[in-house]
C-alpha positions as CSV (number, residue, x, y, z in Angstrom):
1,D,39.7,-35.3,27.2
2,E,42.5,-37.1,25.4
3,R,45.6,-38.8,26.8
4,I,48.7,-38.9,24.7
5,Q,51.3,-41.5,25.6
6,L,54.8,-40.4,24.8
7,S,57.8,-42.8,24.5
8,P,60.2,-42.7,27.5
9,V,63.0,-40.2,27.4
10,Y,66.3,-41.3,29.0
11,F,68.9,-38.9,30.4
12,S,72.5,-39.9,31.2
13,V,73.7,-37.8,34.2
14,Q,77.5,-37.8,34.6
15,T,80.1,-35.6,36.2
16,A,82.1,-33.2,34.0
17,V,85.3,-35.4,34.1
18,Q,83.6,-38.6,32.9
19,M,83.7,-39.7,29.2
20,P,80.3,-39.4,27.5
21,L,78.5,-42.8,27.1
22,S,78.2,-44.2,23.6
23,H,74.8,-45.2,22.2
24,K,75.7,-48.8,22.6
25,Q,76.6,-48.3,26.3
26,L,73.3,-46.4,26.8
27,D,71.4,-49.2,25.2
28,E,73.0,-51.7,27.5
29,L,72.1,-49.6,30.5
30,I,68.5,-49.2,29.4
31,K,68.2,-53.0,28.8
32,K,69.6,-53.7,32.3
33,M,67.3,-51.2,33.8
34,S,64.3,-52.6,31.9
35,S,65.2,-56.1,33.1
36,S,65.4,-54.9,36.7
37,R,62.1,-53.2,36.3
38,A,60.5,-56.4,34.9
39,T,61.8,-58.3,37.9
40,Y,60.4,-55.6,40.2
41,V,57.0,-55.6,38.5
42,C,56.7,-59.4,38.7
43,Q,58.2,-59.9,42.1
44,P,56.5,-63.0,43.6
45,I,54.2,-62.4,46.5
46,R,53.8,-65.4,48.8
47,T,50.9,-66.0,51.2
48,A,51.4,-67.3,54.7
49,K,50.1,-70.7,53.7
50,A,52.5,-70.9,50.7
51,E,55.4,-70.0,53.0
52,K,54.7,-73.0,55.2
53,K,54.7,-75.4,52.2
54,P,56.9,-73.7,49.5
55,T,56.9,-76.8,47.2
56,E,53.1,-77.1,47.0
57,G,52.2,-73.5,46.1
58,K,50.3,-72.6,42.9
59,Q,50.8,-69.4,40.9
60,F,48.0,-66.9,40.4
61,C,47.4,-63.4,39.1
62,A,45.0,-61.4,41.4
63,L,43.0,-58.3,40.4
64,I,41.3,-56.2,43.0
65,F,38.9,-53.6,41.6
66,G,38.3,-50.5,43.7
67,V,35.9,-47.5,43.6
68,G,35.9,-44.2,45.4
69,C,39.4,-42.9,44.6
70,L,40.4,-40.7,41.7
71,L,43.9,-41.7,40.8
72,H,45.7,-39.6,38.1
73,A,48.6,-41.9,37.2
74,H,49.7,-45.5,37.2
75,Q,51.6,-46.5,40.5
76,Q,54.1,-49.3,40.2
77,L,55.2,-51.0,43.4
78,D,57.1,-54.2,44.3
79,G,55.1,-57.0,42.8
80,Y,51.9,-55.1,42.3
81,S,50.5,-51.9,40.8
82,I,47.6,-49.5,41.1
83,A,46.2,-48.0,38.0
84,P,43.1,-45.8,37.2
85,L,40.6,-47.4,34.9
86,G,39.4,-44.1,33.5
87,S,35.7,-44.8,34.0
88,G,33.1,-44.9,36.7
89,L,30.1,-47.1,37.5
90,S,26.8,-47.0,35.7
91,H,23.3,-46.4,37.2
92,R,21.5,-48.3,34.5
93,R,20.6,-51.2,36.8
94,M,19.2,-48.7,39.4
95,H,17.3,-47.0,36.6
96,D,15.8,-50.3,35.7
97,I,14.9,-51.0,39.3
98,V,13.2,-47.6,39.6
99,N,11.2,-48.3,36.5
100,A,10.2,-51.7,37.8
101,G,8.9,-50.0,41.0
102,L,7.0,-47.4,38.9
103,E,5.5,-50.2,36.8
104,R,4.2,-51.9,39.9
105,R,2.3,-48.7,40.8
106,G,0.9,-48.3,37.3
107,L,3.1,-45.3,36.5
108,E,5.1,-44.5,33.3
109,D,8.7,-45.4,33.0
110,L,11.4,-42.7,33.4
111,A,13.4,-42.0,30.3
112,F,17.1,-42.9,30.6
113,D,19.0,-39.6,31.2
114,E,22.5,-39.5,29.8
115,K,23.3,-36.5,31.9
116,I,22.5,-38.4,35.1
117,E,24.6,-41.4,33.8
118,K,27.6,-39.1,33.3
119,Q,27.2,-37.6,36.8
120,F,27.0,-41.1,38.3
121,E,30.1,-42.2,36.4
122,N,32.1,-39.1,37.5
123,S,31.1,-39.7,41.2
124,T,32.4,-43.3,41.1
125,P,36.0,-43.3,39.8
126,T,37.4,-46.8,39.6
127,F,40.9,-48.2,39.7
128,L,42.6,-51.6,39.7
129,V,45.2,-53.2,42.0
130,S,47.0,-55.9,40.1
131,Y,49.2,-58.6,41.6
132,E,51.1,-60.3,38.8
133,M,52.5,-63.3,40.6
134,V,50.9,-64.6,43.7
135,V,52.1,-67.9,45.1
136,A,49.3,-69.4,47.2
137,A,48.0,-72.7,48.5
138,D,44.8,-72.3,46.3
139,H,42.7,-69.7,44.7
140,D,40.9,-68.9,48.0
141,D,44.2,-68.4,49.7
142,A,45.4,-66.1,46.9
143,L,42.2,-64.0,46.9
144,D,42.1,-63.7,50.7
145,H,45.7,-62.6,50.9
146,C,45.4,-60.0,48.1
147,R,42.1,-58.6,49.3
148,S,43.5,-58.1,52.8
149,H,46.6,-56.4,51.4
150,A,44.5,-54.2,49.1
151,D,42.4,-53.2,52.1
152,L,45.5,-51.8,53.8
153,I,46.2,-49.8,50.6
154,F,42.6,-48.5,50.5
155,Q,43.1,-47.2,54.1
156,I,46.3,-45.3,53.0
157,L,44.5,-43.9,50.0
158,G,41.7,-42.7,52.3
159,L,44.1,-40.5,54.4
160,D,44.1,-37.4,52.1
161,R,41.3,-38.0,49.6
162,G,38.3,-37.3,51.7
163,Q,37.0,-40.8,51.9
164,M,38.3,-44.4,51.9
165,P,37.8,-46.3,48.7
166,R,36.2,-49.7,48.7
167,E,36.6,-52.9,46.8
168,F,33.7,-53.7,44.4
169,A,35.1,-56.7,42.6
170,S,38.0,-59.1,42.8
171,M,39.3,-62.1,40.9
172,V,42.2,-64.5,40.6
173,I,43.5,-66.3,37.5
174,E,45.6,-69.3,37.8
175,H,48.8,-69.2,35.7
176,G,49.0,-72.0,33.2
177,S,45.3,-73.1,33.2
178,N,43.7,-69.6,33.0
179,Q,41.0,-70.7,35.4
180,L,39.2,-67.8,36.9
181,W,37.4,-67.2,40.2
182,Y,35.7,-63.8,41.1
183,L,33.3,-62.0,43.4
184,Y,31.5,-58.6,43.5
185,Q,30.8,-56.0,46.2
186,M,29.3,-52.6,45.9
187,P,30.3,-49.1,47.3
188,G,30.3,-44.8,46.3
189,Y,32.5,-41.5,46.2
190,R,33.2,-38.3,48.2
191,G,37.0,-38.0,47.8
192,N,39.7,-36.0,46.1
193,L,39.5,-34.3,42.7
194,A,42.9,-32.6,42.4
195,S,46.1,-34.4,41.4
196,D,49.3,-34.1,43.4
197,F,52.2,-32.2,41.8
198,N,54.3,-35.3,42.2
199,P,52.8,-38.0,40.0
200,V,54.2,-40.8,42.2
201,S,53.3,-39.4,45.5
202,T,50.7,-42.1,46.0
203,A,53.2,-44.9,45.5
204,N,55.7,-43.1,47.7
205,R,53.1,-42.8,50.5
206,I,52.2,-46.5,50.2
207,E,55.8,-47.6,50.2
208,R,56.5,-45.5,53.3
209,L,53.4,-46.5,55.3
210,L,52.6,-50.0,54.3
211,P,55.6,-51.7,55.9
212,K,54.7,-50.0,59.2
213,L,51.1,-51.0,58.9
214,M,52.0,-54.6,58.4
215,A,54.5,-54.6,61.3
216,D,52.8,-52.3,63.8
217,P,49.3,-53.3,65.0
218,F,48.8,-50.0,66.8
219,S,49.5,-48.0,63.7
220,R,47.2,-50.2,61.8
221,L,44.5,-49.6,64.4
222,L,44.9,-45.8,64.2
223,I,44.8,-45.7,60.4
224,K,41.9,-48.2,60.2
225,T,39.9,-46.1,62.7
226,Y,40.7,-42.9,60.9
227,A,39.9,-44.3,57.5
228,E,36.5,-45.6,58.7
229,A,35.8,-42.1,60.0
230,T,36.5,-40.6,56.6
231,A,34.2,-43.2,55.0
232,E,31.4,-42.6,57.5
233,M,28.5,-40.5,56.2
234,D,26.8,-39.9,59.5
235,Y,28.0,-36.8,61.4
236,G,27.9,-38.4,64.9
237,F,29.3,-41.8,63.9
238,S,32.2,-40.0,62.0
239,L,32.9,-37.8,65.1
240,I,33.0,-40.7,67.5
241,R,35.6,-42.5,65.4
242,Y,37.8,-39.5,65.1
243,W,37.5,-39.1,68.9
244,S,38.5,-42.7,69.3
245,V,41.7,-42.0,67.4
246,M,42.4,-39.2,69.9
247,E,41.7,-41.4,72.9
248,L,43.9,-44.2,71.7
249,V,46.9,-41.9,71.3
250,A,46.2,-39.8,74.4
251,D,46.1,-43.0,76.5
252,K,49.4,-44.0,75.1
253,N,51.2,-40.7,75.4
254,I,49.8,-39.0,78.5
255,A,51.5,-41.0,81.3
256,N,51.1,-38.5,84.1
257,R,47.6,-39.5,85.4
258,G,46.0,-37.2,87.9
259,A,47.9,-34.1,86.7
260,P,45.7,-30.9,86.9
261,L,44.6,-29.4,83.6
262,A,45.1,-25.7,82.7
263,H,44.1,-23.3,79.9
264,P,46.8,-22.3,77.4
265,D,47.6,-19.3,79.5
266,G,48.2,-21.4,82.6
267,T,44.9,-20.7,84.4
268,P,43.7,-23.9,86.2
269,I,40.6,-25.6,84.8
270,L,38.0,-26.2,87.6
271,N,34.9,-28.4,87.6
272,R,31.5,-27.3,88.9
273,K,32.6,-28.1,92.5
274,G,35.7,-25.9,92.2
275,N,38.1,-28.9,92.1
276,P,40.8,-29.2,89.4
277,E,40.0,-31.1,86.2
278,T,42.8,-33.8,85.8
279,T,44.1,-36.3,83.3
280,N,42.4,-39.1,85.2
281,S,39.6,-39.0,82.7
282,K,39.8,-39.9,79.0
283,L,38.5,-36.4,78.3
284,G,41.3,-34.9,80.3
285,R,43.9,-36.9,78.6
286,V,42.6,-36.0,75.1
287,Y,42.6,-32.3,76.1
288,A,46.1,-32.6,77.6
289,Y,47.4,-34.2,74.4
290,I,45.9,-31.5,72.1
291,L,47.3,-28.8,74.4
292,A,50.7,-30.3,74.5
293,N,51.0,-30.4,70.7
294,N,50.0,-26.8,70.4
295,A,48.2,-27.0,67.0
296,F,44.7,-26.0,68.1
297,K,44.5,-22.2,67.6
298,S,42.1,-21.1,64.9
299,H,39.9,-18.2,63.9
300,G,37.2,-17.5,61.4
301,T,34.5,-15.1,60.2
302,Y,30.9,-15.7,59.2
303,T,27.7,-13.9,58.4
304,E,24.7,-14.3,60.6
305,N,21.4,-12.5,60.1
306,G,23.1,-10.0,57.8
307,S,25.9,-9.1,60.2
308,Q,29.5,-10.3,60.1
309,K,30.8,-12.1,63.2
310,S,34.1,-13.7,64.1
311,Y,35.5,-16.2,66.6
312,M,38.8,-17.4,68.0
313,V,39.6,-20.8,69.4
314,G,42.3,-21.1,72.1
315,R,43.2,-17.5,72.0
316,D,42.8,-14.5,74.3
317,P,42.3,-10.7,74.1
318,S,46.0,-10.1,73.7
319,D,45.9,-11.6,70.1
320,P,46.4,-8.9,67.5
321,A,43.4,-10.0,65.5
322,Y,41.0,-9.8,68.6
323,T,38.2,-7.2,68.6
324,P,35.5,-6.6,71.2
325,A,33.1,-8.3,68.9
326,T,35.1,-11.5,68.6
327,E,33.8,-14.5,70.4
328,L,36.5,-16.3,72.3
329,I,36.0,-20.0,72.6
330,P,38.4,-21.6,75.1
331,L,40.1,-24.8,73.9
332,W,38.6,-26.7,76.9
333,D,35.1,-25.6,76.0
334,L,35.5,-26.8,72.4
335,V,36.9,-30.2,73.5
336,R,34.1,-30.5,76.0
337,A,31.6,-29.7,73.3
338,V,33.0,-32.4,71.0
339,Y,33.0,-34.8,74.0
340,A,29.3,-34.0,74.6
341,I,28.5,-35.0,71.0
342,R,30.6,-38.1,71.4
343,N,28.8,-39.2,74.6
344,A,25.4,-38.6,73.1
345,V,26.2,-40.7,70.1
346,A,27.9,-43.4,72.2
347,H,25.0,-43.7,74.7
348,E,22.0,-42.8,72.6
349,G,23.0,-43.4,69.0
350,Q,22.6,-39.7,68.1
351,F,23.2,-36.1,69.1
352,D,19.8,-34.5,69.5
353,L,20.0,-30.7,69.0
354,D,16.7,-29.9,70.8
355,Q,17.6,-32.1,73.8
356,A,21.2,-30.6,74.0
357,M,19.8,-27.1,74.1
358,T,18.2,-27.9,77.5
359,G,21.4,-29.6,78.8
360,D,24.5,-28.2,80.5
361,A,26.7,-25.4,79.1
362,Y,28.9,-27.7,77.0
363,Q,25.9,-29.5,75.4
364,M,24.4,-26.2,74.5
365,L,27.7,-25.0,73.0
366,A,27.9,-28.3,71.1
367,A,24.4,-27.8,69.7
368,R,25.1,-24.2,68.7
369,L,28.4,-25.0,67.0
370,K,27.0,-28.0,65.2
371,K,24.2,-25.9,63.9
372,S,26.3,-23.0,62.8
373,S,29.6,-24.8,62.0
374,N,31.6,-21.8,63.3
375,P,33.7,-23.6,64.3
376,D,32.4,-27.1,63.4
377,P,33.1,-29.7,66.1
378,L,33.5,-32.5,63.6
379,R,36.0,-30.5,61.5
380,F,38.0,-29.6,64.6
381,I,38.3,-33.2,65.9
382,K,39.1,-34.5,62.4
383,Q,41.9,-32.0,62.0
384,Q,43.3,-33.1,65.4
385,A,43.1,-36.8,64.4
386,Q,44.8,-36.1,61.1
387,L,47.7,-34.4,63.0
388,V,47.8,-37.4,65.3
389,L,48.3,-39.8,62.3
390,W,51.3,-37.9,60.9
391,R,52.9,-37.7,64.4
392,E,52.3,-41.4,65.3
393,V,52.5,-43.1,61.9
């Protein structure tokens, strides 16, 4: 529960034939490095408006407060930094509101529970994105620019932490006058808990992805859509967003329209009329893209009504792990099941299990898999969308 801050330790790495550095030379190198770091930390960030009128810009410090991402170390980047604040939000105001509601009904107040307060704090980890030197036309321009920039960072943070963090407060302070402007928003947490082995992996990922997001609108669209899916609490809404990621990439990469589809073993896929399924449809293109990248095979075991069962996706009886009791789920069937949920949500706003159980074979499969999660359609399409991001971005 305690953090100990140790002084920096510097190592001079030289070849065997070089003369060892003296303490004075080392001190000079450290001073030079510290100066370069200070320049890096305070690198001016100019807004688009300030670029148009460079002589009229004002200088600000901007602070964007985020919630919903558990950072384990300070991340320093070019002109801005991201740091954990070490505490979460409080539920005191909600507790007061609940008691006010109880009072209106003539009921006794609830006692404030410190255990609940601690749980609420742990579930809402906070962090701060700091911009030390922002050159902008005015405080609104500085705030708009930094909030937009931080939103891209939040999307990157949401890629591998289970949810996308959100801004809950932001402010700008004008250098020289110390005038301050601020605003608040409100969000929650479902993300990562474990720290990476590399303490600067977060900064490395941001430095690698942020330039591409700023330069490539399509990459920004993919990550934005995926990040919104991770933040979505509703099963159907989350699935339809992950499917959208797949559609976007499949439309871009599957150029051969009208090509017949086949199972992994080469057997043609036919529709109910006996005609070949093709890449003319969005469903066909998504399937063709997943098949072409060959990262869809999976298997699992589960217990149902006291007996152990197993399934395989995209495999056949020749697989060494196959047994006569194993359920084989063709890749096409699973993709069709995901698509059935997608269509129901897109057209009706939800996927109704009871209604699906009276539908076609793929709707019934979707209902059964959604209910049992063996395999889970949402988890399958999320994994495919995540693979898409690493290939495309």
